[in-house]
N, C-alpha and C positions, 0 to 999 in steps of 0.2 A: 525361419523368419528371414525376410529379404534384407539385404545390406542397407538399402536406402531408407527403409522404415526404421531400422535400428539407428542409423546415423541421424535422422531427423529427431527421433525421440531423445537420443543422447544429447544433441545440441540444445533442445528445449530444456532438458533436465539440468544441464550444466549452467545455462544462462539463467534459468529460474533460481538455482541454488546460489549463484553469485549475487543476484539481486536481493534475495532473502538475507544473505549474509551482510550485504551493504546496509540494508534497512535495519538489521539488528545492531550492527556496529554504530549506526547513526543514533539509535535509541540509547545506547550505552555511553557514547562519547560526546554527543553534542551538548552545549553548555546550558541552555535553558529549556523550559517546557515547550515553548512554541516551536523551536527548532527540533527538539526531540520528537514532537508530534509529526513534523514534516517527513522525517526519514522513514518510519514504518508505513505511513499511509501511502506514500508514493512508491518507494522501492519495493517494499514487501508485497504490495498489491500486484505490481507488475511481475514480481518473481513467482508469486502463487499462480498468476495467470499463465505463465510459461509452464509451470509444473502441471497444471491442470490441462493445458493444451497437449502436453506430452502424453498424459494419461488418456485423453480423448483419442489421440492418434493410435496409441497402442491397443486400447480396448476395441476400438472400431476395426482395426486390422485383424485382431484375433477372433472377434466374435462375428465379423462379417456385416454388422449393421451399426448405425450411429448410436453411441451411448449418450443418453441425455442426462445422466446423473452428474457427470463432470461439467456439462454446460450449465446446469442449474446451479451448481456450486459456484461456478465462475460468475454467473449473473448475480447471485446473492452477494458475493464478495465485492463485486464492482459497484453494487448499489449501496451496501451498508458501510464500506470503509470511508467514503467521503462524508457521509452523513454523520457518522460517529466522530470523525475528526472535527467537523464543524461544531458539533455539540460540545466536544471537549474544549475547543478553543474559545467558544462563547462563554462557557462556564468559567474558564480561567480568567477571561476578561472581566466577568461579573464579580469574581473574587479578588480582583486587582492584583493578579499575579505579576511579579516584576518581569520586565523585559530587559534584554541586554543593553548596555550603554551604547554599543555599536549599531543599534537598530536605526535605520535611516529616517523613517518618517514617523517621529514620535507625536507630531501634531495630529496625525490621522488616528493613532492609537488613543490619544486623549479624547478626540471627538467621539470615537466609537464607545469609549467607556462612559462618557457623559450621556450618551443616548441610552445606555443600559442602566446607569445609575443616576437618574436626574436629581 
């Protein structure tokens, strides 16, 4: 295998692994539900995108043609992660889950909750 292909795949794998680690740490360490939701949906999605890009490059190089399996997985991940995060956040607001005292715009949160629970 050529050095440049190995280098690009290795960079994507390391960057993807770092983002997945950061997203996982955010899930474990952040203080409330809304901030815990933010870490995995942003960082882990980007990390998995990098890992899948590395897989696309490697499989395409080895097989000689473009592999669509990884592209379909990436598309599915990029579509479903934001929708899932939105549904979880809306459900948490519907159930009046507490937010941090340091949250800056509590009036906006109150208006959103009033629209959900009239």
